[in-house]
C-alpha positions in Angstrom: -19.9 93.3 -77.1 -19.4 89.6 -76.8 -16.2 88.2 -78.5 -16.8 85.9 -81.4 -14.1 83.6 -80.4 -12.7 81.5 -77.6 -9.2 80.5 -76.6 -8.0 76.9 -76.2 -4.7 76.9 -74.5 -2.8 79.5 -76.6 -4.9 78.9 -79.7 -7.8 81.0 -80.9 -11.1 79.5 -82.1 -13.8 81.3 -83.9 -17.5 80.8 -82.8 -18.6 81.9 -86.3 -18.4 79.9 -89.6 -14.6 80.1 -90.0 -12.2 78.1 -87.7 -10.1 81.0 -86.6 -11.2 84.6 -85.7 -9.9 87.5 -87.8 -7.5 90.2 -86.5 -10.3 92.7 -86.8 -12.4 90.7 -84.3 -9.6 90.1 -81.9 -8.4 93.7 -82.0 -11.7 94.8 -80.5 -10.7 93.0 -77.3 -7.7 93.2 -74.9 -6.1 90.2 -76.4 -3.9 92.3 -78.7 -2.7 95.9 -78.9 -2.3 97.5 -82.3 -1.5 100.9 -81.0 0.3 103.0 -83.7 -0.3 100.3 -86.3 -4.0 100.6 -87.1 -3.8 102.5 -90.3 -1.0 100.5 -91.8 -2.7 97.2 -90.9 -5.9 98.4 -92.5 -4.2 99.5 -95.7 -2.3 96.2 -96.0 -5.5 94.2 -95.5 -4.1 92.4 -92.4 -7.3 92.9 -90.4 -8.8 90.1 -92.5 -6.1 87.6 -91.6 -6.7 84.9 -89.1 -5.4 85.1 -85.5 -4.0 81.7 -84.7 -2.3 81.7 -81.3 -0.5 83.6 -78.5 3.3 83.7 -78.4 3.8 82.4 -74.9 7.4 83.6 -74.9 6.0 87.1 -74.7 3.7 86.3 -71.8 4.3 86.2 -68.0 3.6 83.0 -66.1 3.4 82.1 -62.4 3.0 78.4 -63.2 6.1 76.9 -64.7 4.2 73.8 -65.8 1.6 75.8 -67.7 4.5 77.9 -69.2 6.2 74.7 -70.4 3.0 73.3 -71.9 2.3 76.5 -73.8 5.8 77.0 -75.1 5.9 73.3 -76.2 2.7 73.8 -78.2 3.9 77.1 -79.6 7.0 75.5 -80.9 4.9 73.0 -82.9 2.6 75.8 -84.2 5.3 78.2 -85.2 7.1 75.4 -87.0 4.5 75.9 -89.7 5.6 79.5 -90.2 9.4 79.6 -90.6 11.3 82.8 -90.2 8.1 84.6 -89.0 8.3 88.3 -89.7 7.2 90.7 -87.0 4.9 93.7 -87.7 5.5 96.4 -85.1 5.4 100.1 -84.5 8.7 101.7 -83.6 10.1 105.2 -83.0 13.7 104.0 -83.8 13.7 105.8 -87.1 11.9 109.0 -85.9 11.5 109.8 -82.2 8.5 112.0 -83.0 6.3 109.5 -84.8 5.5 105.8 -85.1 6.9 103.9 -88.0 5.4 100.5 -88.8 7.8 97.9 -90.0 7.4 94.3 -91.2 4.3 94.8 -93.4 6.0 93.9 -96.7 7.7 90.9 -95.2 4.3 89.7 -93.8 2.6 90.1 -97.1 5.3 88.1 -98.8 5.3 85.3 -96.2 1.6 85.1 -95.7 2.0 85.2 -91.9 3.4 87.4 -89.2 3.6 88.2 -85.5 1.6 91.2 -84.5 1.9 92.3 -80.9 2.0 88.9 -79.2 -0.2 86.9 -81.6 0.5 84.9 -84.8 -1.7 85.9 -87.7 -2.0 83.9 -91.0 -3.4 85.0 -94.4 -6.5 83.1 -95.5 -5.8 80.5 -98.1 -7.7 78.8 -100.9 -8.3 75.1 -100.2 -6.1 72.9 -102.3 -8.9 70.5 -103.3 -7.0 69.1 -106.3 -4.2 67.4 -104.4 -3.5 65.6 -101.1 -1.4 68.4 -99.6 -2.7 70.2 -96.6 -2.5 73.9 -96.6 -0.8 75.7 -93.7 -4.2 76.7 -92.2 -5.4 73.1 -92.4 -2.4 72.0 -90.5 -3.0 74.7 -87.9 -6.6 73.6 -87.7 -5.4 70.1 -86.9 -3.3 71.5 -84.1 -6.4 73.2 -82.7 -8.5 70.0 -82.9 -5.7 68.1 -81.1 -5.6 70.6 -78.3 -9.3 70.4 -77.9 -8.8 66.7 -76.9 -5.4 66.8 -75.2 -3.3 69.7 -73.8 0.0 68.8 -75.5 1.0 68.7 -79.2 4.4 67.2 -78.5 4.6 64.9 -75.4 8.3 64.1 -76.0 9.4 67.7 -76.2 7.4 68.5 -73.0 9.0 65.6 -71.2 12.5 66.8 -72.3 11.6 70.3 -70.9 10.5 68.7 -67.6 13.7 66.6 -67.4 15.9 69.6 -68.1 14.1 71.6 -65.4 14.6 68.8 -62.9 18.3 68.5 -63.8 18.7 72.2 -63.1 16.7 72.1 -59.9 18.1 68.9 -58.4 21.5 70.2 -57.5 20.0 73.2 -55.7 17.6 70.9 -53.8 20.5 68.7 -52.7 22.5 71.7 -51.7 19.6 72.9 -49.6 19.4 69.6 -47.8 23.1 69.6 -47.1 22.8 73.1 -45.7 20.0 72.1 -43.4 21.9 69.0 -42.3 24.9 71.2 -41.5 22.8 73.7 -39.5 21.2 70.9 -37.5 24.4 69.0 -36.9 23.2 65.8 -38.5 26.4 64.8 -40.1 30.2 65.1 -39.4 31.7 68.0 -41.3 34.0 65.8 -43.2 31.1 63.7 -44.6 29.1 66.8 -45.4 32.1 68.2 -47.3 32.5 64.9 -49.2 28.7 65.0 -50.1 29.0 68.6 -51.4 32.2 67.9 -53.4 30.7 64.8 -55.0 27.2 66.0 -55.6 27.4 65.7 -59.4 28.4 62.0 -59.1 25.9 61.2 -56.3 22.7 62.7 -57.8 22.4 60.2 -60.6 22.5 57.4 -58.1 20.2 59.0 -55.5 17.8 60.2 -58.2 17.1 56.6 -59.3 15.4 56.0 -56.0 13.1 59.0 -56.0 9.4 58.2 -55.9 8.5 61.4 -57.6 10.3 64.4 -59.0 9.0 67.5 -60.9 11.4 70.2 -62.1 8.5 72.7 -62.7 7.1 72.6 -59.2 10.3 71.6 -57.3 8.4 68.8 -55.6 10.3 65.5 -55.1 10.5 62.7 -52.6 11.9 61.2 -50.5 14.7 63.5 -49.5 18.1 62.8 -51.1 19.7 62.4 -47.7 17.1 59.8 -46.7 17.9 57.9 -49.8 21.6 58.2 -49.1 21.2 56.8 -45.6 19.1 54.0 -46.8 21.6 53.0 -49.5 24.4 53.2 -46.8 22.4 50.7 -44.7 22.1 48.4 -47.8 25.8 48.7 -48.5 25.1 49.9 -52.0 28.0 49.1 -54.3 27.6 52.1 -56.6 27.4 54.4 -53.6 30.5 52.8 -52.1 32.4 53.7 -55.3 31.7 57.4 -54.8 31.7 57.5 -50.9 34.1 54.7 -50.0 35.1 56.3 -46.7 31.5 56.2 -45.4 29.9 53.1 -46.9 30.8 49.7 -45.6 31.1 47.1 -48.3 31.0 43.5 -47.0 33.2 41.0 -48.7 30.2 39.1 -50.0 29.1 42.2 -52.0 32.6 42.9 -53.3 32.8 39.3 -54.5 29.6 39.7 -56.6 31.2 42.4 -58.7 34.0 42.2 -61.2 36.9 44.4 -59.9 37.8 45.2 -63.5 34.6 47.0 -63.9 35.3 49.4 -61.0 38.4 51.6 -61.1 37.7 52.6 -57.4 37.7 49.0 -56.3 41.2 49.0 -54.8 40.5 52.4 -53.2 37.4 51.1 -51.5 39.3 48.1 -50.1 42.1 50.3 -48.9 39.9 52.9 -47.2 37.8 50.2 -45.5 41.0 48.5 -44.3 42.2 51.9 -43.0 38.9 52.4 -41.0 39.4 49.1 -39.2 
């Protein structure tokens, strides 16, 4: 039998008159499992509630970008349903039979998580005032996703930034490991790069042409940026790696020594090299 709904991202959309499909319709497919809960759900009338969206935190992803998009959108959707109760079957109370919990809480709240989907009780339209009902706000989320894949661009960007922050240090460590294996750097310089990674990455990262924490793709390599900045006698790099970055007097004179606590150390180390 052909399903009477489609899925846009993580949100369900009915192909019938109503905007969302009912749990009864979705339960006939493999989108949700109600094993052990069928009778209780029927008795409580939850089969007539609307299925809104998948909970991506209960799904498995191979694409981190897709996972971040879905989780970002879910956070917006679930914000319409605070302290969402969960209807589930459990044997925790009796090992020999299923006990369904969460029904009363769902009826009181008007929404719930069942298996891995959010369901919401149908509401009467509030035609006498300007307030949107919960379902109308969720409908608006669906309409937005039909035109653009994100409900919160800023939250998604923050996720991507955090993912890159977590990945960048590992990526730099991998470059240093390869450089050590290939004998590209003196051991003392490699050790200094490793020890000062946290201070170096903000400077090197400013010169990346691209960086994606979800895919792990970035460019150019950190060590290529490092070498390029060394050739340019970069002042900020010299503050962190004074033993290895020549800083001509003309560059030093362009900076206020009071702004650099490492200024004297830079001069001393360069004098020592000579």
